[in-house]
C-alpha positions in Angstrom: 16.8 -46.7 -17.1 17.5 -49.3 -14.4 19.4 -48.6 -11.1 21.0 -51.4 -9.3 22.7 -51.3 -5.9 26.0 -53.1 -5.8 27.7 -52.5 -2.4 28.5 -50.2 0.5 31.9 -49.8 2.0 32.3 -47.4 4.9 30.4 -44.3 3.7 30.8 -45.0 -0.1 28.0 -46.7 -2.1 28.5 -48.3 -5.4 25.7 -48.7 -7.9 25.0 -48.8 -11.6 22.6 -47.1 -13.9 21.8 -49.1 -17.1 20.4 -47.4 -20.2 18.9 -49.3 -23.1 19.9 -48.9 -26.8 16.6 -47.2 -27.4 17.2 -44.6 -24.7 20.7 -43.9 -26.0 19.4 -43.5 -29.5 16.6 -41.1 -28.5 19.1 -39.0 -26.5 21.4 -38.8 -29.6 18.5 -37.7 -31.7 17.7 -35.0 -29.2 21.4 -33.9 -29.1 21.4 -33.7 -32.9 18.3 -31.6 -33.0 19.7 -29.2 -30.4 23.1 -28.7 -32.1 22.6 -29.3 -35.8 22.7 -25.5 -36.5 26.4 -25.5 -35.3 27.5 -27.6 -38.2 28.4 -26.4 -41.7 28.7 -29.2 -44.2 29.5 -28.6 -47.9 26.5 -29.1 -50.1 24.0 -28.3 -47.2 22.7 -25.1 -45.8 23.8 -24.5 -42.2 21.6 -26.6 -39.9 20.2 -28.7 -42.7 22.8 -31.5 -42.9 21.3 -34.9 -41.9 22.5 -36.6 -38.8 24.2 -39.4 -40.7 26.2 -36.9 -42.8 27.4 -35.1 -39.7 28.4 -38.4 -38.1 30.2 -39.5 -41.2 32.0 -36.2 -41.4 32.9 -35.8 -37.6 32.7 -39.4 -36.4 29.8 -41.5 -35.2 30.4 -40.5 -31.6 29.9 -36.8 -32.3 26.6 -36.7 -30.3 27.6 -39.2 -27.6 28.7 -36.7 -25.0 25.7 -34.5 -25.2 23.4 -37.6 -25.2 25.1 -39.2 -22.2 25.1 -35.9 -20.3 21.3 -35.4 -21.0 20.5 -39.0 -19.9 22.7 -38.9 -16.8 21.3 -35.5 -15.6 17.8 -36.9 -15.6 18.6 -40.4 -14.4 21.0 -39.8 -11.6 18.6 -38.0 -9.2 16.0 -40.6 -10.0 18.4 -43.4 -9.2 19.5 -41.8 -5.9 15.8 -41.4 -4.9 14.9 -45.0 -6.0 17.8 -46.5 -4.0 17.1 -44.1 -1.1 20.6 -42.7 -0.9 21.4 -39.6 1.1 24.4 -38.5 -1.0 26.8 -35.8 0.3 29.0 -35.2 -2.7 29.3 -35.6 -6.4 29.8 -39.2 -7.7 32.7 -40.8 -9.4 31.3 -42.2 -12.6 32.7 -44.8 -15.1 30.7 -44.7 -18.3 32.5 -47.7 -19.9 32.7 -48.1 -23.6 30.0 -46.3 -25.7 29.0 -47.8 -29.1 26.4 -46.8 -31.6 23.3 -48.9 -31.5 24.2 -50.3 -28.1 23.0 -49.5 -24.6 25.5 -48.7 -21.9 25.9 -49.0 -18.1 27.3 -46.3 -15.8 29.1 -47.5 -12.6 29.0 -44.9 -9.9 30.7 -44.5 -6.5 29.2 -41.8 -4.3 29.8 -40.8 -0.6 26.6 -41.0 1.5 25.5 -39.6 4.8 26.9 -42.0 7.5 24.7 -44.1 9.6 25.0 -43.0 13.2 23.9 -44.7 16.4 23.8 -41.8 18.9 24.0 -42.6 22.6 23.2 -40.9 25.9 20.7 -38.4 24.5 17.9 -39.2 26.9 18.0 -38.0 30.5 20.9 -35.6 30.0 21.7 -33.8 33.3 22.1 -30.0 33.0 22.0 -27.1 35.4 19.0 -24.8 35.4 19.6 -21.4 34.0 17.8 -18.6 35.9 15.2 -16.7 34.0 14.4 -14.3 36.9 13.5 -10.7 36.0 13.9 -8.1 38.7 12.2 -4.7 39.2 15.7 -3.2 38.5 15.7 -5.0 35.1 12.3 -3.4 34.3 13.5 0.1 35.2 16.7 -0.4 33.2 14.6 -1.4 30.1 12.3 1.6 30.6 15.4 3.9 30.8 16.7 2.3 27.5 13.3 3.1 26.0 13.6 6.7 27.1 17.0 6.9 25.4 15.7 5.4 22.2 13.1 8.1 22.2 15.4 11.0 23.1 16.1 14.0 21.0 19.2 16.2 20.6 18.9 19.8 21.6 21.4 22.6 21.1 22.9 23.9 24.4 24.9 27.1 25.0 27.6 25.8 27.3 31.0 24.0 27.0 30.8 20.4 25.7 31.1 17.5 28.1 31.4 13.8 27.6 28.2 12.4 26.1 27.4 15.5 24.2 27.4 15.6 20.4 29.4 18.3 18.7 29.0 19.4 15.1 32.4 20.2 13.7 34.5 21.0 10.6 38.0 19.6 10.6 41.1 19.4 8.4 43.8 16.8 9.0 47.5 17.8 8.6 50.6 15.6 8.8 54.1 16.5 7.8 52.9 20.1 7.1 50.4 19.0 4.5 46.8 17.9 4.3 46.2 14.2 3.9 43.4 12.5 1.9 40.3 11.5 3.9 41.1 13.9 6.7 38.6 16.6 5.9 34.9 17.0 6.8 32.3 19.7 7.2 29.5 19.7 9.8 30.5 16.3 11.0 28.5 15.1 14.1 30.7 13.5 16.8 29.5 12.1 20.1 32.2 12.7 22.7 33.2 9.5 24.5 32.0 7.3 21.7 35.5 6.2 20.7 34.7 6.5 17.0 37.7 8.8 16.2 41.4 8.4 16.7 42.4 7.8 20.4 42.9 11.2 22.1 40.8 13.2 19.6 37.4 13.4 21.3 38.8 14.2 24.7 40.4 17.4 23.5 37.0 18.7 22.3 35.6 18.5 25.8 35.2 22.0 27.1 34.8 23.6 23.7 31.6 25.5 22.7 29.9 26.8 19.6 32.2 29.1 17.5 35.4 27.8 19.1 38.4 26.7 16.9 40.8 24.2 18.3 43.9 22.3 17.0 43.5 18.7 18.1 46.9 16.9 18.2 46.9 13.1 17.9 49.2 10.3 17.0 47.9 7.7 14.5 48.0 4.1 15.8 51.0 1.9 14.6 48.4 -0.5 13.1 46.4 2.2 11.3 44.9 1.0 8.0 46.6 3.7 6.0 50.3 2.9 5.9 51.1 6.6 5.0 49.7 7.7 8.4 50.4 4.8 10.6 52.4 5.9 13.7 52.5 9.6 12.6 51.8 12.7 14.6 48.9 14.8 13.1 47.0 18.0 13.8 43.3 18.4 13.1 42.2 22.0 12.7 38.6 21.9 14.1 35.8 24.4 14.2 32.8 23.8 16.5 29.4 24.8 15.1 27.1 23.4 17.8 27.0 21.5 21.0 24.0 19.2 21.5 22.9 17.2 24.5 20.5 14.3 24.7 17.2 15.2 26.2 15.2 12.3 27.6 11.4 12.4 27.7 9.8 12.3 31.1 8.7 8.9 32.3 4.9 9.4 32.6 1.5 8.4 31.2 2.0 10.6 28.1 5.3 8.8 27.4 3.6 5.4 27.7 1.0 6.5 25.1 3.6 7.8 22.7 5.8 4.7 22.6 3.3 1.9 23.0 -0.4 0.9 22.9 -0.6 1.4 26.7 -2.6 4.2 28.3 -0.6 4.5 31.5 2.9 4.2 32.7 1.8 1.3 35.1 0.5 -0.6 32.0 3.8 0.0 30.2 5.8 -1.2 33.2 3.7 -4.4 33.4 4.0 -5.0 29.6 7.7 -4.4 29.8 8.0 -6.9 32.6 6.1 -9.5 30.7 8.2 -9.0 27.6 11.4 -9.3 29.6 10.2 -12.5 31.3 9.4 -14.1 27.9 12.8 -13.1 26.6 14.6 -14.3 29.7 12.7 -17.7 29.5 13.6 -18.1 25.9 17.3 -17.2 26.6 17.5 -19.6 29.5 15.9 -22.4 27.5 18.4 -21.8 24.6 21.3 -21.9 27.0 20.1 -25.2 28.5 19.6 -26.7 25.1 23.1 -25.7 24.2 24.3 -27.4 27.4 22.5 -30.6 26.2 24.2 -30.4 22.8 27.6 -29.9 24.4 27.2 -33.1 26.5 25.9 -35.2 23.6 28.8 -33.8 21.4 31.3 -35.0 24.0 29.6 -38.3 24.6 29.6 -39.4 21.0 32.6 -40.1 18.8 31.5 -40.4 15.1 33.1 -40.4 11.7 32.7 -37.0 10.0 33.1 -37.1 6.2 35.6 -34.3 5.4 33.5 -33.2 2.4 30.8 -32.1 4.8 33.2 -30.0 6.8 34.6 -28.4 3.6 31.0 -27.7 2.5 30.3 -26.0 5.8 33.4 -23.9 5.5 32.5 -22.9 2.0 29.0 -22.0 3.1 30.3 -19.8 5.9 32.7 -18.0 3.6 29.9 -17.4 1.1 27.8 -15.9 3.8 30.6 -13.7 4.9 31.1 -12.6 1.3 27.4 -11.6 1.1 27.8 -9.5 4.3 30.9 -7.8 2.8 29.1 -7.0 -0.4 26.4 -5.3 1.5 29.2 -3.0 2.8 30.6 -2.4 -0.7 33.4 -5.0 -0.5 33.8 -8.6 -1.5 35.9 -11.5 -0.1 38.7 -11.1 -2.6 39.1 -7.4 -1.7 38.9 -8.3 2.0 41.8 -10.8 1.7 43.9 -8.4 -0.4 43.3 -5.5 2.1 44.5 -7.7 5.0 47.2 -9.4 3.0 45.8 -12.8 3.8 45.1 -16.0 1.8 41.7 -17.7 1.5 43.3 -20.9 2.7 44.3 -19.4 6.0 40.8 -18.1 6.6 39.4 -21.6 5.8 41.7 -23.2 8.3 40.5 -20.7 11.0 36.9 -21.7 10.3 37.6 -25.5 10.3 37.3 -26.4 14.0 34.0 -24.5 14.4 32.7 -25.9 11.1 33.6 -29.4 12.3 31.7 -28.9 15.5 28.6 -27.6 13.7 28.6 -30.5 11.3 29.0 -33.1 14.0 26.4 -31.5 16.2 23.8 -31.4 13.4 24.6 -35.0 12.5 24.0 -36.2 16.1 20.7 -34.3 16.4 19.6 -35.6 13.0 20.4 -39.2 14.3 18.2 -38.6 17.3 15.4 -37.5 15.0 15.9 -40.8 13.0 16.0 -42.9 16.2 12.8 -41.4 17.5 11.1 -41.2 14.1 10.6 -37.5 14.5 9.1 -36.0 11.3 8.3 -32.5 10.1 4.6 -32.5 9.5 2.8 -30.2 7.1 1.5 -28.3 10.0 5.1 -27.8 11.3 6.2 -26.5 8.0 3.2 -24.2 7.7 4.0 -22.7 11.1 7.5 -22.0 10.0 6.4 -20.5 6.8 4.0 -18.2 8.7 6.9 -17.0 10.9 9.0 -16.3 7.8 6.0 -14.5 6.2 5.8 -12.2 9.2 9.5 -11.6 9.1 9.7 -10.7 5.4 6.2 -9.2 5.2 5.1 -11.6 2.5 2.3 -14.1 2.1 3.2 -17.7 3.3 2.3 -19.2 -0.1 4.6 -16.7 -1.7 7.4 -17.7 0.7 6.8 -21.4 -0.2 6.9 -20.5 -3.9 10.2 -18.6 -3.5 11.8 -21.4 -1.6 11.1 -24.0 -4.2 11.2 -27.8 -3.8 14.9 -28.0 -2.9 14.9 -25.3 -0.2 11.6 -26.6 1.2 13.5 -29.9 1.7 16.2 -28.0 3.6 13.5 -26.3 5.7 12.0 -29.7 6.5 15.4 -30.9 7.8 15.7 -27.8 9.9 12.3 -28.4 11.5 13.2 -32.0 12.2 16.4 -30.9 13.9 14.5 -28.4 16.1 11.9 -30.9 17.0 14.6 -33.4 18.0 16.3 -30.8 20.1 13.0 -30.0 21.8 12.6 -33.8 22.4 16.0 -34.0 24.2 15.2 -30.9 26.2 11.9 -32.5 27.4 13.8 -35.7 28.3 16.6 -33.8 30.2 17.1 -33.9 33.9 17.3 -30.2 34.9 18.9 -29.6 38.3 
């Protein structure tokens, strides 16, 4: 196999891959061995007919296609690597005329990643984002910690907003019960807004043992067309009223929820954690400000295929999220009465921005010769290992060569962004 560069026009590269007659012949032998059991020739048991007989019966080119596909599948990535091409889409290939006993040449045209000369990425002026943490912030976080460690206790009083009631209910519309409108011992936090508007407010003031008809009107845009806009009555029975009981903020609480021995230690630890989070959040916002300025300062050619790939990737990710909830993308579009093409167009502008931004930062990495070292990759693998509770070597094995390549690109992007942040002028 011999790869030869021919030309580059705009973002399209033209090159050839040449195969010798020996390579073509060996590939045909391999194709014959792999598929001979498919042929039934009179006078021969199935799979026992010689190659020459099969070629005479079906034509001498019977194994050409499989042979060419096998050769090309192996040679193309090698040629791309040898010619140092960063391809972004499948190639157009012209295989020419194929003849028995002859070699052949494939002529390919493939879009490649554009060469970008990014400007104005050093000394970017941005406004400092405050990372101040106040004593009030600390107390709010401690209060949130109390709420996360609260417990629900039954109370013998009328329910008020914020309480949770345990109810049975039956939904009636047009003097008949409707599907999906019945439940037993359903917990409902009053004021949460999880039920139909007007439902929860009518249960305020009820207590254990009460029965109440809750009258509501379904929204005009309700997902069930049979109920949309209709008046309904929910016959409710209250079993319990519960309120949230918060633990007392003291040393015992600190011991229960942390490794701290005292409330003062917990307060100090909380403050330190909030400061770290605030600093990280401020840095992230300032880096985004840098990206926004570089984005606006550079006008570059974005191959449409890269935008389409980004849109497809985001749709696939959304599909995975839906599947975790028991739905898929096709059902989602059918439910909303929408077309996939409409959804793709809604994603286009943001996808374009993501692709352009990543291309610009990658160009900075190239300009500054920023590389992802083995140490950088190991650090990233360690973080992933902690996240997924697996060994770092296992994470590397699961990723495989291709995904490790993607990880390397991600690390380069992050290092380039860090470089621009270090070079920025922060006012």
